[in-house]
C-alpha positions in Angstrom: -69.9 -61.7 -56.6 -66.7 -63.1 -58.5 -65.9 -66.4 -59.7 -62.8 -68.4 -59.1 -60.7 -69.0 -56.2 -58.4 -65.8 -56.2 -58.9 -63.4 -53.2 -60.5 -60.1 -54.0 -57.6 -57.5 -53.0 -58.7 -55.1 -50.5 -58.1 -51.4 -51.2 -55.0 -50.0 -49.5 -55.3 -47.6 -46.5 -54.5 -44.1 -47.3 -51.1 -43.1 -45.8 -51.5 -39.9 -44.2 -48.3 -37.5 -44.3 -46.5 -36.9 -41.1 -45.4 -33.4 -40.6 -41.6 -33.3 -40.3 -40.1 -31.9 -36.9 -37.6 -29.0 -37.4 -34.3 -30.2 -36.3 -33.6 -29.0 -32.4 -29.8 -28.4 -33.0 -29.9 -25.0 -34.6 -32.6 -23.6 -32.2 -30.7 -24.9 -29.2 -27.5 -23.4 -30.3 -29.1 -19.9 -30.9 -30.5 -19.9 -27.3 -27.1 -20.6 -25.9 -25.6 -18.0 -28.0 -28.3 -15.4 -26.7 -27.6 -16.6 -23.3 -23.8 -16.1 -23.7 -24.2 -12.7 -25.2 -26.6 -11.5 -22.5 -24.2 -12.7 -19.8 -21.2 -10.9 -21.6 -23.2 -7.7 -21.7 -24.0 -7.9 -18.0 -20.3 -8.8 -17.3 -19.3 -5.6 -19.4 -22.0 -3.5 -17.6 -20.6 -4.6 -14.2 -16.9 -4.0 -15.1 -17.8 -0.6 -16.7 -19.5 0.4 -13.4 -16.5 -0.7 -11.4 -14.2 1.2 -13.7 -16.5 4.3 -13.5 -16.5 4.0 -9.6 -12.7 3.7 -9.6 -12.1 6.7 -12.0 -14.6 8.7 -9.9 -12.8 7.9 -6.7 -9.5 8.6 -8.3 -10.8 12.1 -9.7 -11.9 12.9 -6.2 -8.7 11.8 -4.6 -6.6 14.1 -6.9 -8.8 17.1 -6.2 -8.9 16.5 -2.5 -5.1 16.5 -2.6 -5.2 19.8 -4.5 -7.2 21.3 -1.8 -5.3 19.9 1.2 -1.9 18.4 -0.4 -0.3 17.7 3.2 -3.6 16.0 4.5 -3.3 17.5 8.0 -6.9 16.5 8.8 -6.2 12.7 8.7 -4.3 12.9 12.1 -6.5 12.3 14.9 -7.2 15.4 16.9 -6.2 13.5 20.0 -2.5 13.1 18.7 -2.3 16.9 18.1 -3.8 18.0 21.5 -1.6 20.4 23.5 0.8 18.6 25.9 -0.7 19.1 29.6 1.4 16.5 31.5 5.1 16.5 32.7 6.2 13.6 30.6 8.1 14.8 27.3 6.6 13.7 24.0 8.1 10.9 21.8 6.5 11.3 18.4 6.3 8.9 15.6 6.2 10.8 12.3 5.9 9.9 8.6 3.8 7.4 6.5 1.7 4.3 7.1 4.6 2.5 8.5 5.1 5.1 11.1 1.3 5.3 11.6 1.0 1.5 12.4 4.1 1.5 14.7 2.9 0.8 18.2 4.8 2.6 21.1 7.5 0.7 22.4 7.5 -0.4 26.2 9.7 2.5 27.3 8.8 4.5 30.5 9.0 8.4 30.9 7.5 9.6 27.8 4.1 10.5 26.4 3.6 8.9 22.8 2.1 10.6 20.0 1.7 9.2 16.6 1.4 11.7 13.4 1.9 9.0 10.7 -0.3 9.3 7.5 -0.7 6.4 5.2 0.4 6.9 1.6 2.3 10.1 2.4 5.7 10.9 0.6 8.6 12.6 2.2 7.4 16.0 0.6 3.9 15.7 2.4 5.7 14.7 5.5 8.0 17.7 5.5 5.1 19.9 4.8 3.3 19.0 8.1 6.5 19.4 10.2 5.8 23.1 11.1 2.1 22.9 11.4 1.7 19.6 13.4 4.9 18.3 14.9 6.9 21.2 16.2 4.1 22.8 18.1 4.2 19.8 20.4 8.0 20.4 21.1 8.6 16.8 21.1 11.7 15.5 23.0 12.3 12.6 20.8 10.9 11.8 17.1 11.0 8.5 15.4 11.0 9.3 11.5 10.1 6.5 8.9 9.3 7.8 5.5 10.5 7.2 1.8 8.9 4.1 0.4 5.9 6.1 -1.2 8.4 8.4 -3.1 10.6 5.6 -4.1 7.8 3.1 -5.4 7.0 5.7 -8.0 10.4 4.8 -9.8 8.7 2.0 -11.3 6.2 4.4 -12.9 8.7 7.1 -13.9 11.9 5.3 -14.6 13.4 8.4 -16.6 13.0 10.4 -13.3 14.6 7.7 -11.0 17.6 9.8 -10.1 15.5 12.8 -9.2 13.1 11.0 -7.2 15.9 9.5 -5.1 17.7 12.8 -4.7 14.5 14.6 -3.8 13.7 11.8 -1.2 17.2 12.2 0.3 17.1 16.0 0.4 13.5 15.9 2.2 14.6 13.4 4.7 17.7 15.6 5.6 15.7 18.7 5.8 13.2 17.2 8.3 16.2 15.9 10.3 17.8 19.1 10.4 14.7 21.1 11.4 14.1 18.7 14.2 17.7 19.1 15.5 17.4 22.9 15.2 14.2 22.7 17.4 16.1 20.7 20.0 14.5 17.3 19.3 16.4 14.0 19.5 15.9 12.2 16.2 15.7 8.5 15.4 15.8 8.1 11.8 15.1 4.7 10.5 16.2 3.1 7.3 13.3 2.5 4.8 11.8 -0.9 5.4 12.2 -3.5 2.5 9.1 -5.0 0.9 7.7 -8.5 1.1 6.8 -10.9 -1.3 5.7 -9.4 -4.7 2.0 -10.0 -5.5 0.9 -10.7 -9.1 -1.3 -7.6 -9.2 1.7 -5.4 -8.3 4.1 -6.6 -11.1 2.9 -4.2 -13.8 3.8 -1.5 -11.5 7.0 -2.5 -9.9 10.7 -2.7 -10.9 14.0 -3.9 -9.3 15.0 -0.2 -9.6 12.7 0.6 -6.8 14.6 -1.7 -4.3 18.0 -0.5 -5.6 16.6 3.0 -5.0 15.6 2.1 -1.3 19.1 0.7 -0.8 20.6 4.2 -2.1 18.4 6.1 0.2 19.2 3.9 3.1 23.0 4.6 2.5 22.1 8.3 2.7 20.1 7.9 5.9 23.1 6.1 7.4 25.3 9.1 6.7 23.0 11.4 8.8 24.2 9.9 12.2 25.6 12.4 14.3 25.1 13.8 18.1 21.3 14.0 18.6 20.6 11.8 15.4 20.4 8.1 16.0 20.3 5.9 12.8 18.0 2.8 13.6 18.7 0.3 10.8 15.0 -1.3 10.7 15.9 -2.9 7.2 18.6 -5.0 8.8 16.1 -6.2 11.4 13.2 -7.1 9.0 14.9 -8.5 6.1 15.6 -12.2 5.2 18.2 -13.9 3.0 16.4 -12.9 -0.1 16.5 -9.1 0.8 12.8 -9.0 1.4 10.9 -8.6 4.7 10.8 -12.1 6.4 7.3 -13.6 5.9 6.6 -13.8 9.8 7.2 -10.1 9.6 5.0 -9.1 6.8 1.4 -8.2 6.8 1.3 -7.5 3.0 3.6 -6.2 0.4 4.5 -2.9 1.9 3.3 -3.2 5.5 4.3 -5.1 8.7 2.7 -7.6 11.1 2.5 -7.2 14.9 5.4 -9.6 15.1 7.4 -7.3 12.7 6.7 -4.2 14.8 7.6 -6.2 17.9 10.9 -7.2 16.5 11.5 -3.6 15.8 10.9 -2.3 19.1 12.9 -5.0 20.7 16.0 -4.0 18.5 15.2 -0.2 19.1 15.1 -0.7 22.9 18.4 -2.5 22.7 20.1 0.1 20.5 18.8 3.0 22.7 20.2 1.1 25.9 23.6 0.9 24.1 23.9 4.2 22.7 25.9 7.0 24.4 23.8 9.9 25.6 25.3 12.2 22.9 23.9 10.1 20.1 20.4 10.1 21.5 
Protein backbone atom coordinates (compact mmCIF):
# COMPACT_ATOMS: atom_id res chain seq x y z
CA UNK A 1 0.00 0.00 0.00
CA UNK A 2 1.38 3.34 -1.01
CA UNK A 3 0.89 6.67 0.57
CA UNK A 4 0.03 9.89 -1.18
CA UNK A 5 -2.63 10.92 -3.58
CA UNK A 6 -0.87 9.90 -6.84
CA UNK A 7 -2.39 7.00 -8.79
CA UNK A 8 -0.35 3.93 -9.18
CA UNK A 9 0.41 3.42 -12.93
CA UNK A 10 -0.78 0.16 -14.35
CA UNK A 11 1.60 -1.91 -16.32
CA UNK A 12 1.15 -1.50 -20.06
CA UNK A 13 -0.36 -4.43 -21.99
CA UNK A 14 2.11 -6.10 -24.20
CA UNK A 15 1.73 -5.26 -27.87
CA UNK A 16 1.60 -8.38 -30.04
CA UNK A 17 3.34 -8.04 -33.37
CA UNK A 18 1.00 -8.41 -36.36
CA UNK A 19 2.45 -10.35 -39.25
CA UNK A 20 2.67 -8.18 -42.36
CA UNK A 21 0.70 -9.49 -45.39
CA UNK A 22 2.60 -9.68 -48.64
CA UNK A 23 1.44 -7.20 -51.24
CA UNK A 24 -1.10 -8.66 -53.69
CA UNK A 25 -0.03 -6.69 -56.78
CA UNK A 26 3.00 -8.74 -57.89
CA UNK A 27 1.23 -12.09 -57.34
CA UNK A 28 -1.81 -10.97 -59.31
CA UNK A 29 0.46 -9.69 -62.10
CA UNK A 30 2.24 -13.04 -62.28
CA UNK A 31 -1.13 -14.83 -62.55
CA UNK A 32 -2.21 -12.68 -65.50
CA UNK A 33 1.17 -13.16 -67.16
CA UNK A 34 0.88 -16.93 -66.79
CA UNK A 35 -2.66 -16.90 -68.21
CA UNK A 36 -1.59 -14.75 -71.15
CA UNK A 37 1.37 -17.05 -71.85
CA UNK A 38 -0.85 -20.12 -71.79
CA UNK A 39 -3.38 -18.43 -74.09
CA UNK A 40 -0.60 -17.49 -76.52
CA UNK A 41 0.71 -21.06 -76.48
CA UNK A 42 -2.76 -22.45 -77.19
CA UNK A 43 -3.31 -19.93 -80.00
CA UNK A 44 0.09 -20.81 -81.46
CA UNK A 45 -0.73 -24.49 -81.29
CA UNK A 46 -4.06 -23.98 -83.06
CA UNK A 47 -2.45 -21.79 -85.74
CA UNK A 48 0.30 -24.35 -86.34
CA UNK A 49 -2.26 -27.14 -86.62
CA UNK A 50 -4.17 -25.11 -89.20
CA UNK A 51 -0.98 -24.39 -91.14
CA UNK A 52 -0.06 -28.07 -91.00
CA UNK A 53 -3.51 -29.01 -92.29
CA UNK A 54 -3.25 -26.48 -95.13
CA UNK A 55 0.27 -27.59 -96.03
CA UNK A 56 -0.82 -31.23 -96.03
CA UNK A 57 -3.79 -30.38 -98.25
CA UNK A 58 -1.59 -28.47 -100.70
CA UNK A 59 0.93 -31.30 -100.79
CA UNK A 60 -1.82 -33.82 -101.52
CA UNK A 61 -3.28 -31.53 -104.20
CA UNK A 62 0.08 -31.11 -105.94
CA UNK A 63 0.61 -34.86 -106.03
CA UNK A 64 -2.96 -35.52 -107.13
CA UNK A 65 -2.41 -33.20 -110.09
CA UNK A 66 0.83 -35.01 -110.92
CA UNK A 67 -1.10 -38.27 -111.14
CA UNK A 68 -4.01 -36.81 -113.14
CA UNK A 69 -3.07 -33.34 -114.44
CA UNK A 70 -6.26 -32.96 -116.50
CA UNK A 71 -8.57 -34.08 -113.64
CA UNK A 72 -10.95 -35.92 -115.97
CA UNK A 73 -12.58 -37.75 -113.04
CA UNK A 74 -14.08 -34.50 -111.74
CA UNK A 75 -16.62 -34.37 -114.56
CA UNK A 76 -19.81 -36.19 -113.50
CA UNK A 77 -20.27 -39.46 -115.39
CA UNK A 78 -23.73 -38.44 -116.52
CA UNK A 79 -22.22 -35.57 -118.49
CA UNK A 80 -19.98 -38.00 -120.37
CA UNK A 81 -22.58 -40.70 -121.05
CA UNK A 82 -23.02 -41.67 -124.70
CA UNK A 83 -25.63 -39.67 -126.54
CA UNK A 84 -28.69 -41.85 -127.12
CA UNK A 85 -31.37 -39.34 -128.12
CA UNK A 86 -32.01 -37.57 -131.38
CA UNK A 87 -31.16 -34.10 -130.14
CA UNK A 88 -27.73 -32.65 -130.95
CA UNK A 89 -25.41 -31.87 -128.05
CA UNK A 90 -24.61 -28.37 -126.86
CA UNK A 91 -21.66 -28.62 -124.49
CA UNK A 92 -20.31 -26.07 -122.03
CA UNK A 93 -16.55 -26.48 -121.72
CA UNK A 94 -13.93 -24.76 -119.59
CA UNK A 95 -13.31 -23.77 -115.97
CA UNK A 96 -15.62 -23.09 -113.00
CA UNK A 97 -17.27 -20.22 -114.84
CA UNK A 98 -18.36 -22.70 -117.49
CA UNK A 99 -19.18 -25.36 -114.88
CA UNK A 100 -21.62 -23.00 -113.12
CA UNK A 101 -23.26 -21.75 -116.32
CA UNK A 102 -26.86 -23.00 -116.49
CA UNK A 103 -28.29 -24.14 -119.78
CA UNK A 104 -30.10 -21.35 -121.63
CA UNK A 105 -33.77 -21.61 -122.45
CA UNK A 106 -33.12 -22.83 -125.98
CA UNK A 107 -35.00 -25.79 -127.42
CA UNK A 108 -33.61 -28.41 -129.74
CA UNK A 109 -30.45 -29.38 -127.84
CA UNK A 110 -29.29 -31.83 -125.24
CA UNK A 111 -27.09 -29.86 -122.87
CA UNK A 112 -23.91 -31.23 -121.35
CA UNK A 113 -21.55 -29.42 -118.99
CA UNK A 114 -17.89 -30.42 -118.86
CA UNK A 115 -16.55 -27.47 -116.87
CA UNK A 116 -14.10 -28.09 -114.02
CA UNK A 117 -13.33 -25.47 -111.40
CA UNK A 118 -9.79 -24.15 -111.17
CA UNK A 119 -8.67 -25.38 -114.56
CA UNK A 120 -6.30 -23.53 -116.84
CA UNK A 121 -6.48 -23.44 -120.62
CA UNK A 122 -3.77 -26.12 -120.69
CA UNK A 123 -5.90 -28.49 -118.62
CA UNK A 124 -9.04 -27.75 -120.61
CA UNK A 125 -7.20 -28.40 -123.88
CA UNK A 126 -5.90 -31.66 -122.40
CA UNK A 127 -9.45 -32.95 -121.91
CA UNK A 128 -10.67 -32.07 -125.40
CA UNK A 129 -9.92 -35.34 -127.16
CA UNK A 130 -10.78 -37.65 -124.27
CA UNK A 131 -13.99 -36.05 -123.02
CA UNK A 132 -15.55 -33.53 -125.39
CA UNK A 133 -14.95 -34.82 -128.91
CA UNK A 134 -16.44 -38.27 -128.20
CA UNK A 135 -19.80 -36.52 -127.62
CA UNK A 136 -19.66 -35.12 -131.18
CA UNK A 137 -21.20 -31.84 -130.00
CA UNK A 138 -23.07 -29.73 -132.51
CA UNK A 139 -22.29 -26.61 -130.49
CA UNK A 140 -19.71 -25.80 -127.80
CA UNK A 141 -19.58 -22.78 -125.52
CA UNK A 142 -16.01 -22.18 -124.32
CA UNK A 143 -15.20 -20.06 -121.27
CA UNK A 144 -11.61 -20.32 -120.02
CA UNK A 145 -8.58 -18.19 -119.20
CA UNK A 146 -8.92 -16.56 -115.78
CA UNK A 147 -7.02 -19.31 -113.96
CA UNK A 148 -4.08 -18.80 -116.30
CA UNK A 149 -4.12 -15.03 -116.11
CA UNK A 150 -4.48 -14.65 -112.35
CA UNK A 151 -1.01 -16.20 -112.02
CA UNK A 152 0.46 -13.08 -113.63
CA UNK A 153 0.37 -11.53 -110.13
CA UNK A 154 2.50 -14.41 -108.81
CA UNK A 155 4.95 -14.52 -111.73
CA UNK A 156 5.14 -10.96 -113.13
CA UNK A 157 8.37 -11.75 -114.98
CA UNK A 158 6.46 -14.40 -116.97
CA UNK A 159 3.42 -12.27 -117.81
CA UNK A 160 4.02 -12.17 -121.57
CA UNK A 161 4.57 -15.93 -121.72
CA UNK A 162 1.42 -16.64 -119.69
CA UNK A 163 -0.70 -14.40 -121.91
CA UNK A 164 0.77 -15.89 -125.08
CA UNK A 165 0.26 -19.46 -123.88
CA UNK A 166 -3.36 -18.75 -122.95
CA UNK A 167 -4.05 -17.24 -126.36
CA UNK A 168 -2.43 -20.20 -128.09
CA UNK A 169 -4.41 -22.81 -126.15
CA UNK A 170 -7.73 -21.04 -126.74
CA UNK A 171 -6.97 -20.86 -130.46
CA UNK A 172 -6.06 -24.56 -130.52
CA UNK A 173 -9.28 -25.57 -128.78
CA UNK A 174 -11.37 -23.50 -131.20
CA UNK A 175 -9.48 -24.89 -134.17
CA UNK A 176 -9.88 -28.51 -133.05
CA UNK A 177 -13.60 -28.05 -132.49
CA UNK A 178 -14.08 -26.50 -135.92
CA UNK A 179 -12.09 -29.33 -137.49
CA UNK A 180 -14.46 -31.77 -135.76
CA UNK A 181 -17.47 -29.95 -137.21
CA UNK A 182 -18.69 -28.23 -134.06
CA UNK A 183 -20.09 -24.71 -133.95
CA UNK A 184 -18.09 -22.74 -131.39
CA UNK A 185 -19.24 -19.94 -129.11
CA UNK A 186 -16.07 -18.58 -127.56
CA UNK A 187 -16.73 -16.09 -124.81
CA UNK A 188 -14.50 -13.31 -123.64
CA UNK A 189 -12.95 -13.84 -120.20
CA UNK A 190 -15.23 -12.44 -117.50
CA UNK A 191 -13.93 -9.46 -115.53
CA UNK A 192 -13.51 -9.84 -111.77
CA UNK A 193 -15.59 -8.41 -108.96
CA UNK A 194 -14.63 -6.23 -105.99
CA UNK A 195 -11.15 -7.12 -104.73
CA UNK A 196 -11.34 -8.62 -101.21
CA UNK A 197 -8.67 -7.84 -98.64
CA UNK A 198 -7.29 -11.38 -98.50
CA UNK A 199 -6.73 -11.38 -102.27
CA UNK A 200 -4.73 -8.16 -102.41
CA UNK A 201 -1.30 -9.68 -101.69
CA UNK A 202 -1.87 -12.07 -104.61
CA UNK A 203 -3.33 -9.66 -107.14
CA UNK A 204 -2.03 -7.03 -109.51
CA UNK A 205 -3.51 -4.58 -112.02
CA UNK A 206 -1.47 -6.51 -114.59
CA UNK A 207 -3.94 -9.39 -114.25
CA UNK A 208 -6.80 -7.27 -115.54
CA UNK A 209 -4.56 -5.84 -118.26
CA UNK A 210 -3.76 -9.41 -119.29
CA UNK A 211 -7.47 -10.29 -119.38
CA UNK A 212 -8.05 -7.35 -121.73
CA UNK A 213 -5.21 -8.53 -123.99
CA UNK A 214 -6.56 -12.08 -124.19
CA UNK A 215 -10.06 -10.78 -124.85
CA UNK A 216 -8.82 -8.82 -127.85
CA UNK A 217 -7.30 -12.03 -129.13
CA UNK A 218 -10.59 -13.88 -128.59
CA UNK A 219 -12.44 -11.21 -130.56
CA UNK A 220 -10.07 -11.84 -133.46
CA UNK A 221 -11.16 -15.50 -133.66
CA UNK A 222 -14.60 -14.68 -135.10
CA UNK A 223 -15.20 -16.38 -138.43
CA UNK A 224 -17.82 -18.67 -140.00
CA UNK A 225 -18.63 -21.33 -137.42
CA UNK A 226 -17.07 -19.33 -134.58
CA UNK A 227 -19.25 -16.85 -132.72
CA UNK A 228 -17.53 -14.53 -130.25
CA UNK A 229 -19.81 -13.73 -127.32
CA UNK A 230 -18.60 -10.67 -125.41
CA UNK A 231 -19.58 -11.80 -121.93
CA UNK A 232 -17.32 -9.17 -120.38
CA UNK A 233 -19.33 -6.37 -121.96
CA UNK A 234 -22.55 -7.80 -120.50
CA UNK A 235 -21.17 -8.11 -116.99
CA UNK A 236 -18.92 -5.14 -116.32
CA UNK A 237 -19.95 -1.88 -114.74
CA UNK A 238 -18.56 1.62 -115.10
CA UNK A 239 -15.44 0.71 -113.09
CA UNK A 240 -14.58 -2.22 -115.36
CA UNK A 241 -15.40 -4.82 -112.68
CA UNK A 242 -18.39 -7.16 -112.62
CA UNK A 243 -21.49 -5.30 -111.49
CA UNK A 244 -22.28 -6.14 -107.83
CA UNK A 245 -25.68 -7.65 -108.67
CA UNK A 246 -23.95 -10.05 -111.06
CA UNK A 247 -21.14 -11.09 -108.70
CA UNK A 248 -21.27 -14.07 -106.36
CA UNK A 249 -17.70 -13.49 -105.24
CA UNK A 250 -14.48 -12.08 -106.64
CA UNK A 251 -14.20 -14.57 -109.51
CA UNK A 252 -17.66 -16.08 -109.87
CA UNK A 253 -21.12 -14.95 -110.94
CA UNK A 254 -24.46 -14.93 -109.21
CA UNK A 255 -27.62 -16.43 -110.70
CA UNK A 256 -28.50 -12.92 -111.91
CA UNK A 257 -25.18 -12.71 -113.74
CA UNK A 258 -25.77 -15.95 -115.60
CA UNK A 259 -29.35 -14.94 -116.36
CA UNK A 260 -28.05 -11.74 -117.96
CA UNK A 261 -25.54 -13.74 -119.99
CA UNK A 262 -28.13 -16.21 -121.25
CA UNK A 263 -30.48 -13.42 -122.26
CA UNK A 264 -27.74 -11.61 -124.17
CA UNK A 265 -26.55 -14.86 -125.74
CA UNK A 266 -30.06 -15.75 -126.93
CA UNK A 267 -30.36 -12.33 -128.56
CA UNK A 268 -27.00 -12.66 -130.28
CA UNK A 269 -27.80 -16.16 -131.57
CA UNK A 270 -31.13 -14.97 -132.92
CA UNK A 271 -29.46 -12.10 -134.78
CA UNK A 272 -26.38 -13.97 -136.03
CA UNK A 273 -26.39 -15.22 -139.62
CA UNK A 274 -26.34 -19.00 -140.00
CA UNK A 275 -22.77 -18.89 -141.30
CA UNK A 276 -21.58 -17.41 -138.01
CA UNK A 277 -23.15 -20.16 -135.95
